[in-house]
PAKEGU-686998 format. One line per field, with one value per residue: residue number from 1; residue in three letters; x, y, z of N, C-alpha, C in turn. Coordinates in Angstrom, 2 decimals. Each point is the difference from the previous one (the first is absolute). Layout:
BEGIN
nr: NUM|...
rest: ALA|...
n.x: X|...
n.y: Y|...
n.z: Z|...
ca.x: X|...
ca.y: Y|...
ca.z: Z|...
c.x: X|...
c.y: Y|...
c.z: Z|...
***
This chain:
BEGIN
nr: 1|2|3|4|5|6|7|8|9|10|11|12|13|14|15|16|17|18|19|20|21|22|23|24|25|26|27|28|29|30|31|32|33|34|35|36|37|38|39|40|41|42|43|44|45|46|47|48|49|50|51|52|53|54|55|56|57|58|59|60|61|62|63|64|65|66|67|68|69|70|71|72|73|74|75|76|77|78|79|80|81|82|83|84|85|86|87|88|89|90|91|92|93|94|95|96|97|98|99|100|101|102|103|104|105|106|107|108|109|110|111|112|113|114|115|116|117|118|119|120|121|122|123|124|125|126|127|128|129|130|131|132|133|134|135|136|137|138|139|140|141|142|143|144|145|146|147|148|149|150|151|152|153|154|155|156|157|158|159|160|161|162|163|164|165|166|167|168|169|170|171|172|173|174|175|176|177|178|179|180|181|182|183|184|185|186|187|188|189|190|191|192|193|194|195|196|197|198|199|200|201|202|203|204|205|206|207|208|209|210|211|212|213|214
rest: MET|HIS|LEU|ARG|MET|LYS|VAL|CYS|VAL|ALA|ALA|SER|ILE|LEU|GLY|LEU|LEU|VAL|GLN|THR|PRO|LEU|ALA|LEU|ALA|GLN|GLN|PRO|ALA|GLY|PRO|SER|GLU|ALA|GLN|GLN|GLN|ALA|LEU|VAL|ASN|LEU|ALA|ASN|ALA|VAL|ARG|LYS|GLN|ILE|VAL|SER|ASN|THR|LEU|TYR|GLY|VAL|PHE|ASP|TYR|ILE|HIS|PHE|ALA|ILE|LYS|GLY|GLY|ASP|THR|VAL|ILE|LEU|ARG|GLY|SER|ALA|SER|ARG|PRO|SER|LEU|LYS|SER|SER|LEU|GLU|SER|SER|ILE|LYS|ARG|LEU|PRO|GLY|VAL|LYS|SER|VAL|VAL|ASN|GLU|ILE|ASP|VAL|GLN|PRO|LEU|SER|PRO|ASN|ASP|ASP|ARG|ILE|ARG|THR|ALA|VAL|TYR|GLN|ALA|ILE|TYR|ARG|TYR|GLY|PRO|LEU|GLN|ARG|TYR|THR|SER|ASN|ARG|GLY|PRO|GLY|ALA|ASN|ILE|GLY|ASN|ASN|SER|ILE|ALA|ARG|ARG|ALA|GLY|GLY|ILE|THR|ASN|ASP|PRO|PRO|MET|GLY|TRP|HIS|ALA|ILE|HIS|ILE|ILE|VAL|LYS|ASN|GLY|ASN|VAL|THR|LEU|GLU|GLY|VAL|VAL|ASP|ASN|SER|SER|ASP|LEU|SER|LEU|ALA|GLY|ILE|ARG|ALA|ASN|GLN|VAL|PRO|GLY|VAL|PHE|SER|VAL|ASP|ASN|ALA|LEU|GLN|VAL|ALA|SER|LYS|GLU|GLY
n.x: -14.11|-0.47|-0.84|-0.42|-0.11|-0.67|-0.40|-0.39|-0.61|-0.62|-0.73|-0.32|-0.17|-0.62|0.89|-0.77|1.45|-0.78|1.04|-0.29|0.31|1.22|0.42|-0.73|0.43|0.96|-0.60|-0.68|-0.30|1.17|-0.12|0.15|-1.41|0.68|0.97|-1.02|-0.50|1.21|-0.06|-1.44|0.01|1.09|-0.37|-1.05|1.09|0.71|-1.11|-0.41|1.24|-0.28|-1.07|0.35|1.04|0.12|1.01|-0.89|0.29|-0.67|1.08|-0.57|0.76|-0.45|0.87|-0.34|1.02|-0.55|1.20|-0.29|-1.16|1.30|0.24|-0.09|-0.37|0.57|-0.94|0.23|-0.41|1.10|-0.86|0.00|1.34|-0.61|-0.78|1.08|0.68|-1.06|-0.19|1.24|0.29|-1.24|0.48|1.26|-0.99|-0.58|-0.90|0.97|0.63|0.68|-0.39|0.71|-0.48|0.68|-0.83|-0.44|-0.34|1.12|-1.06|0.65|0.94|-1.04|0.34|0.69|0.17|0.29|0.34|0.52|0.37|0.31|0.86|0.62|0.27|0.37|0.91|0.06|0.31|0.16|-0.02|-1.06|0.03|1.22|-0.79|-0.91|1.31|-0.42|0.30|1.01|-1.43|-0.63|-0.72|0.20|0.03|0.24|-0.61|-0.22|0.27|-0.52|-1.09|0.24|0.01|-0.51|-0.31|0.07|1.29|-1.13|-0.67|1.24|0.33|-0.96|-0.16|-0.77|-0.90|-0.51|-1.22|0.97|-0.70|0.55|1.10|0.77|0.68|1.10|0.77|0.88|-1.20|-0.03|-1.23|-0.24|-1.18|-0.39|-0.73|-1.11|-0.38|-1.11|0.67|0.13|-1.07|-0.19|0.26|-0.71|-1.27|0.09|0.15|-1.06|-0.93|0.40|-0.27|-1.15|0.56|0.46|1.04|-1.00|1.02|-0.56|-1.16|0.25|-0.95|0.13|-1.00|-0.72|-0.75|-0.92|-0.86|-0.57|0.14|-1.14
n.y: 26.84|-0.19|-0.91|0.79|0.92|-0.98|-0.39|1.11|0.10|-1.35|0.34|1.34|-0.78|-1.23|-0.70|-1.07|-0.38|-1.23|-0.29|-1.11|-0.67|-0.06|-0.73|0.97|1.03|-1.03|0.04|-0.87|-0.43|0.80|1.16|-0.74|-0.43|-0.76|-0.40|-0.29|-0.79|-0.71|-0.04|-0.34|-0.95|-0.71|-0.09|-0.62|-0.93|-0.38|-0.30|-0.57|-0.70|-0.13|-0.55|-0.62|0.13|0.55|-0.45|-0.78|0.59|1.41|0.23|-1.04|-1.02|-0.68|-1.12|-1.25|-0.98|-1.05|-0.34|-1.25|0.70|0.38|0.42|1.13|0.53|1.03|0.55|0.95|0.90|0.16|1.04|-1.01|0.10|0.84|0.20|0.15|0.58|0.78|0.15|0.07|0.91|0.62|-0.01|0.20|0.82|0.10|-0.78|-0.86|1.26|-0.62|0.88|1.35|0.27|0.98|0.06|0.68|0.69|0.68|1.01|0.71|0.50|0.83|1.30|-0.01|-1.15|0.51|1.00|-0.76|-0.76|1.31|0.70|-1.22|-0.06|1.17|-0.32|-1.27|0.22|1.15|-0.81|0.59|-0.31|0.44|1.03|-0.76|0.21|0.86|-0.29|0.55|0.32|1.07|0.56|-1.32|-0.08|1.20|0.12|1.28|1.16|0.71|-0.84|-0.40|1.25|0.37|-1.30|-0.33|0.43|0.60|-0.29|-0.39|1.09|0.62|-1.21|0.43|0.12|-1.06|-0.56|-0.28|-0.04|1.34|-0.86|0.94|-0.65|0.68|-0.13|0.74|0.30|-1.43|0.09|-1.08|-0.24|-0.56|-1.11|0.07|0.31|0.71|1.03|-0.01|0.65|-0.77|-1.14|0.38|0.35|-1.07|-0.53|0.50|-0.13|-1.00|-0.04|0.72|-0.92|1.17|-0.26|-0.55|-0.82|-0.98|-0.45|-1.03|-0.07|-0.61|0.77|-0.59|-0.48|0.36|0.28|-0.97|1.00|0.15
n.z: 25.96|1.23|-0.66|-1.13|0.93|0.49|-1.34|-0.05|1.35|-0.19|-1.09|0.43|1.04|-0.43|-0.35|0.03|0.02|-0.03|0.44|-0.82|1.08|-0.73|1.17|0.74|-0.72|0.12|1.11|-0.60|1.41|-0.07|0.58|1.37|0.46|1.12|-1.03|-0.88|1.13|0.22|-1.32|-0.15|0.75|-0.26|-1.22|0.63|0.67|-1.14|-0.89|1.07|0.01|-1.34|-0.13|1.15|-0.92|1.22|-0.56|-0.20|-1.17|-0.38|0.55|0.42|-0.30|0.83|-0.71|-0.09|0.28|-0.07|0.56|-0.48|0.07|-0.03|-1.39|0.80|-1.36|0.60|-0.92|-0.88|0.45|0.65|0.56|1.19|0.26|1.06|-1.18|-0.57|0.91|0.13|-1.38|-0.15|1.10|-0.37|-1.40|0.35|1.06|-1.42|0.65|-0.42|0.40|-0.93|-1.10|-0.08|-1.54|0.48|-0.89|0.97|-0.91|0.30|-0.03|-0.84|1.11|-0.32|0.25|-1.39|0.20|1.28|-0.66|-0.84|1.15|0.65|-1.09|-0.23|1.36|0.18|-1.12|0.39|1.28|-0.48|-1.10|-0.49|-1.45|0.75|0.54|-0.69|-0.45|0.91|1.28|-0.48|0.24|-0.44|0.68|0.61|-1.18|0.01|-1.20|0.64|-0.89|0.68|0.14|-1.09|-0.66|1.10|-0.23|1.15|-0.51|-0.74|-1.01|-0.48|1.13|-0.51|-0.61|-1.11|1.03|0.35|-0.40|-0.86|-0.95|-0.09|-0.08|0.58|-0.95|0.57|-1.35|0.51|0.21|-0.22|-0.61|0.89|-0.83|1.22|-0.08|0.49|-1.25|0.25|-0.90|-1.20|-0.02|1.16|-0.57|-1.17|0.77|0.78|-1.03|-0.66|0.96|-0.09|-1.06|0.52|0.92|0.23|-0.81|-0.50|0.17|0.59|-0.76|0.96|-0.89|1.30|0.16|0.82|-0.90|1.12|-0.98|-0.71|-0.87|0.30
ca.x: 1.21|0.90|0.65|1.12|0.92|0.77|0.72|1.09|0.85|0.90|0.73|0.88|1.36|0.81|0.03|0.56|0.34|0.49|0.88|0.14|1.33|0.10|-0.40|-1.42|-0.61|0.41|-0.98|-1.22|-1.11|0.01|0.15|-1.41|-0.87|0.65|1.10|-0.64|-0.75|0.98|0.61|-0.82|0.11|1.28|-0.19|-0.63|0.65|1.09|-0.90|-0.49|1.18|0.32|-1.16|-0.09|1.16|-0.15|0.94|-0.59|-1.11|-0.28|1.08|0.63|-0.60|0.69|-0.69|0.77|-0.22|0.42|0.81|0.42|-0.82|0.41|0.93|-0.62|0.64|-0.81|0.46|-0.46|0.58|-0.45|0.49|0.76|0.72|-0.70|-1.17|0.56|0.42|-0.93|-1.04|0.60|0.07|-0.97|-0.35|0.76|-0.52|-1.20|0.09|0.16|0.92|1.52|1.11|-0.69|0.90|-0.45|0.26|-0.76|0.88|-0.43|0.12|1.05|-0.51|-0.09|-0.84|-0.99|-0.86|-1.02|-0.73|-0.87|-1.05|-1.13|-0.97|-0.76|-1.12|-1.05|-0.71|-0.73|-1.04|-0.69|-0.59|-1.46|-0.14|0.94|0.02|-0.54|1.01|0.55|-0.54|0.48|-0.53|-1.00|0.22|1.21|0.99|1.43|0.75|0.05|1.29|0.78|0.26|0.80|1.22|0.76|0.20|1.32|0.79|-0.32|-1.06|0.44|0.16|-1.21|-0.98|-1.32|-0.44|-1.08|0.15|0.27|-0.06|0.91|1.41|0.86|1.32|0.83|1.31|0.73|-0.72|-0.84|-1.26|-0.75|-1.23|-0.27|-1.00|-1.20|-1.33|-1.39|-0.03|1.16|-0.08|0.61|1.41|0.59|0.11|1.13|1.33|-0.06|0.24|1.38|0.81|0.04|0.61|1.22|1.17|-0.31|0.70|-0.66|-0.93|-0.28|-1.57|0.03|-1.27|-0.77|-1.42|-0.42|-1.09|-0.12|-1.16|-1.04
ca.y: 0.80|-0.41|-1.32|0.39|0.77|-0.87|-0.77|0.95|0.04|-1.06|0.00|1.01|-0.18|-1.12|-0.79|-1.08|-1.11|-1.25|-0.84|-1.23|-0.59|-0.63|-1.33|-0.16|0.16|-1.05|-1.19|0.12|0.54|1.34|0.41|-0.31|1.08|0.49|0.92|1.09|1.02|0.77|1.10|1.02|0.68|0.76|1.13|1.12|0.59|1.04|1.21|0.72|0.84|1.23|1.02|0.32|0.49|1.62|0.71|-0.41|0.98|0.31|0.00|-1.38|-1.17|-1.19|-1.28|-1.10|-1.21|-1.21|-1.01|-1.06|-0.13|0.65|1.25|1.34|0.86|1.18|0.90|1.32|1.33|0.79|1.18|0.12|-1.28|-0.63|-0.91|-1.33|-0.94|-0.35|-1.07|-1.21|-0.41|-0.57|-1.39|-0.98|-0.55|-0.87|-1.37|-0.67|0.81|-0.41|1.12|1.11|0.44|1.43|0.68|1.25|1.01|1.14|1.22|0.94|1.02|1.22|1.00|0.22|-1.09|0.34|1.05|-0.78|-0.76|0.81|0.33|-1.20|-0.44|1.15|0.03|-1.08|-0.31|1.11|0.06|-0.65|-1.34|-1.18|-0.14|-1.25|-0.96|0.06|0.24|1.31|1.02|0.61|1.27|-0.32|-0.97|0.67|-0.52|1.20|0.23|0.54|-1.01|-0.93|0.49|0.35|-1.07|-0.19|-1.02|-0.27|-0.58|-1.13|-0.70|0.39|-0.22|-0.07|-1.33|-0.44|-1.05|0.49|-1.10|0.34|0.28|0.90|-0.26|0.94|-0.23|0.96|0.92|-0.89|-0.45|-1.02|-0.26|-1.38|-0.34|-0.43|1.13|-0.74|-0.07|0.53|1.32|0.32|-0.62|1.10|1.21|0.07|0.19|1.39|0.89|-0.22|0.56|1.61|0.56|0.54|-0.54|-1.45|-0.43|-0.93|-0.65|-1.48|-0.32|-1.32|-0.37|-1.06|0.17|-1.17|-0.98|0.31|0.91|-0.42
ca.z: -0.12|1.09|-0.33|-0.95|0.57|0.95|-0.88|-0.43|1.22|0.33|-1.29|-0.10|0.68|-0.11|-1.17|0.75|-0.82|0.78|-0.73|0.90|-0.36|-1.34|0.11|0.15|-1.36|-1.06|0.25|-1.00|0.85|0.31|1.29|0.62|0.30|1.07|-0.50|-0.56|1.02|0.80|-0.87|0.07|1.50|0.04|-0.91|0.62|1.12|-0.58|-0.34|1.33|0.44|-0.72|0.07|1.16|0.55|0.03|-1.14|-1.42|-0.66|-1.32|-0.82|-0.12|-0.88|0.36|-0.20|0.55|-0.77|0.82|-0.84|0.82|1.15|1.41|-0.41|-0.39|-0.46|-0.04|-1.11|0.00|0.31|1.42|-0.14|1.06|0.37|1.17|-0.16|-0.70|1.05|0.96|-0.59|-0.08|1.17|0.44|-0.89|0.51|1.11|-0.29|-0.02|-1.17|-1.02|0.15|-0.29|-0.55|-0.95|-0.11|-1.18|0.10|-0.49|0.75|-0.77|0.64|0.56|-0.68|0.20|-1.34|0.02|0.90|-0.34|-0.94|0.71|0.39|-1.17|-0.60|0.85|-0.15|-1.23|-0.01|1.02|0.03|-1.18|0.52|-0.46|0.29|1.39|0.52|0.12|1.22|1.21|0.47|-0.57|0.89|0.73|0.88|-0.69|0.04|-1.24|-0.77|-0.38|1.37|1.07|-0.44|-0.28|1.10|0.95|0.54|-0.42|-1.22|-0.16|0.07|1.33|0.57|-1.19|0.27|0.58|-0.70|-1.14|-1.18|-1.01|-1.01|0.67|-0.78|0.39|-0.54|0.26|-0.87|-0.65|-0.58|0.77|-0.26|0.81|0.10|0.60|-1.00|0.11|-0.42|-1.42|-0.77|0.28|1.16|-0.15|-0.69|0.81|1.05|-0.74|-0.54|1.47|0.50|-1.21|-0.07|1.22|-0.38|0.54|-0.13|-1.47|-0.73|0.93|-0.38|0.66|0.01|0.54|-0.79|0.17|0.83|-0.58|-1.25|-0.20|-0.88
c.x: 0.98|0.76|1.18|1.16|0.91|0.83|1.29|1.31|1.21|0.91|1.23|1.22|0.77|-0.03|0.61|0.33|0.49|0.83|0.16|1.64|0.04|-0.27|-1.39|-0.73|-0.03|-1.03|-1.25|-0.85|0.03|0.08|-1.38|-0.67|0.66|0.92|-0.59|-0.63|1.07|0.67|-0.83|-0.10|1.30|-0.31|-0.92|0.30|1.05|-0.77|-0.42|1.18|0.42|-1.27|-0.23|1.23|-0.13|0.78|-0.36|-0.94|0.01|1.38|0.96|-0.95|0.59|-0.93|1.06|-0.33|0.43|0.66|0.15|-0.93|0.47|0.86|-0.80|0.90|-0.62|0.60|-0.89|0.66|-0.51|0.52|1.11|0.76|-0.58|-1.01|0.74|0.56|-1.12|-0.85|1.14|0.07|-1.46|-0.59|0.91|-0.38|-1.26|0.20|-0.01|0.99|1.34|0.93|-0.91|1.23|-0.53|0.68|-0.89|1.02|-0.52|0.45|1.10|-0.66|0.33|-0.93|-0.92|-0.86|-1.05|-0.88|-0.99|-0.94|-1.26|-0.82|-0.82|-1.12|-1.20|-0.65|-0.92|-1.18|-0.69|-0.76|-1.51|-0.14|0.81|-0.08|-0.52|1.03|0.82|-1.09|0.21|-0.49|-1.04|0.68|1.42|1.01|1.35|0.78|0.07|1.54|0.80|0.15|0.84|1.55|0.62|0.31|1.41|0.78|-0.26|-1.06|0.49|0.31|-1.42|-1.18|-1.51|-0.60|-1.30|0.35|0.02|-0.03|1.04|1.25|0.78|1.47|0.82|1.37|0.79|-0.78|-0.87|-0.99|-0.50|-1.31|-0.27|-1.42|-1.31|-1.27|-0.95|-0.12|1.00|-0.15|0.78|1.51|0.77|0.18|1.12|1.46|0.12|0.48|1.68|1.11|-0.05|0.64|1.47|1.20|-0.05|0.76|-0.84|-1.09|-0.27|-1.40|0.02|-1.34|-0.81|-1.58|-0.58|-0.61|0.19|-1.22|-0.91|-0.03
c.y: -0.45|-1.36|0.20|0.50|-0.94|-0.74|0.89|0.10|-1.11|-0.14|0.99|-0.14|-1.08|-0.66|-1.38|-1.15|-1.09|-1.05|-1.22|-0.76|-0.88|-1.47|-0.22|0.19|-0.99|-1.17|0.16|0.48|1.34|0.07|-0.53|1.22|0.73|1.01|1.39|1.16|0.64|1.04|1.09|0.85|1.06|1.33|1.15|0.74|1.06|1.23|0.93|0.95|1.15|1.04|0.83|0.77|1.60|0.73|-0.19|1.11|0.09|0.14|-1.14|-0.96|-1.41|-1.18|-1.02|-1.22|-1.19|-1.09|-1.21|-0.16|0.75|1.07|1.06|0.86|1.25|1.01|1.21|1.19|0.85|1.50|0.33|-1.34|-0.77|-0.96|-1.35|-0.75|-0.29|-1.37|-1.34|-0.60|-0.82|-1.14|-1.20|-0.82|-0.82|-1.47|-0.66|0.66|-0.48|1.02|0.92|0.36|1.53|0.74|1.32|1.16|1.31|1.18|0.78|1.29|1.12|0.98|0.24|-1.41|0.18|1.12|-0.68|-0.85|0.73|0.43|-1.08|-0.43|1.16|-0.01|-1.11|0.02|1.40|0.18|-0.75|-1.41|-1.05|-0.06|-1.10|-1.11|0.12|0.15|1.40|1.11|0.66|1.21|-0.15|-0.36|0.68|-0.17|1.44|0.44|0.15|-1.26|-1.04|0.55|0.26|-1.03|0.12|-1.10|-0.34|-1.20|-1.63|-0.73|0.26|-0.21|0.14|-1.48|-0.57|-1.06|0.78|-1.09|0.33|0.35|0.76|-0.11|1.06|-0.26|0.97|0.76|-0.76|-0.64|-1.15|-0.19|-1.36|0.01|-0.32|0.96|-0.76|-0.14|0.56|1.56|0.74|-0.05|1.37|1.30|0.11|0.19|1.33|0.91|-0.04|0.60|1.29|0.65|0.58|-0.70|-1.66|-0.38|-0.92|-0.70|-1.44|-0.36|-1.43|-0.33|-1.18|0.24|-1.36|-0.98|0.39|0.96|-0.59|1.08
c.z: 1.24|-0.27|-1.05|0.65|0.90|-0.95|-0.50|0.92|-0.20|-1.38|0.02|0.93|-0.11|-1.34|0.52|-0.95|0.86|-0.80|1.00|-0.44|-1.16|0.18|0.17|-1.33|-0.85|0.55|-0.61|0.83|0.47|1.56|0.63|0.34|1.22|-0.30|-0.57|0.96|0.78|-0.64|0.11|1.42|-0.04|-0.86|0.90|1.20|-0.37|-0.42|1.21|0.53|-0.96|0.14|1.36|0.72|-0.22|-0.74|-1.25|-0.34|-1.40|-0.76|0.03|-0.90|0.22|-0.39|0.27|-0.80|1.29|-0.80|0.96|1.07|1.41|-0.16|-0.52|-0.76|-0.26|-0.97|0.03|0.26|1.35|-0.12|1.14|0.41|1.10|-0.47|-0.61|1.25|0.98|-0.52|0.12|1.45|0.51|-0.56|0.57|1.05|-0.14|0.08|-1.41|-0.93|0.61|-0.22|-0.82|-0.86|-0.20|-1.25|-0.27|-0.54|1.10|-0.86|0.64|0.72|-0.86|0.05|-1.10|0.16|0.93|-0.55|-1.13|0.41|0.44|-1.17|-0.63|0.79|-0.23|-1.42|0.02|0.98|0.35|-1.13|0.48|-0.48|0.62|1.70|0.74|0.31|1.17|1.15|0.56|-0.74|0.75|0.85|0.85|-0.75|-0.06|-1.12|-0.75|-0.11|1.39|0.97|-0.54|-0.14|1.31|0.99|0.49|-0.66|-1.37|-0.13|0.04|1.29|0.71|-0.96|0.66|0.54|-0.83|-1.12|-1.53|-1.10|-1.11|0.63|-0.84|0.27|-0.80|0.36|-1.01|-0.92|-0.92|0.81|-0.49|0.87|-0.08|0.68|-0.95|0.14|-0.95|-1.58|-0.72|0.08|1.03|-0.08|-0.83|0.70|0.74|-0.76|-0.35|1.10|0.34|-1.07|0.06|1.14|-0.55|0.68|-0.13|-1.30|-0.68|1.06|-0.84|0.59|-0.05|0.75|-0.81|0.24|0.61|-0.82|-1.56|-0.45|-1.21|-1.27
***
């Protein structure tokens, strides 16, 4: 279970697309082993900057691409503009990065969206069969109705801590679920739970299943 969940963590946070330069791609031999290793090292460094950023959480979903071996393209959705700027700043300082193209979409500031984040979070992570997808559980989890609803500044500015495999993106009342779960039943359950939240206009269930089911 621990091994599978580690796979889920990596897959749920990032989708990596590495693009080699056109001139390099035209060479029959392709990238050298050293060039490929440099790309892997850079990808790992970028990933570390994302997952270790203290602003990155359950209401954000960031992925990236590497173009030309030294240009990082940031994509995805952030619940706070500070995350977008923070990631760009930290990744620019990485060795081997020449430039950063920041295409991260910032979700609008909205009290209604904040309420929906709270409700969807509770609908998914307070539901027994889905609680294993977060480390924020147990007696000290503070995900009850009062503890979350009364967070200072709303849940967007004070999101739940810990690891979450299912990321909840809310924009103008529309919900997108991103990440990786163990099976299709859990995928469907998460979508159903989110759809049952009052005030949600639509749910795009973009969750993926970690491995093929027998």
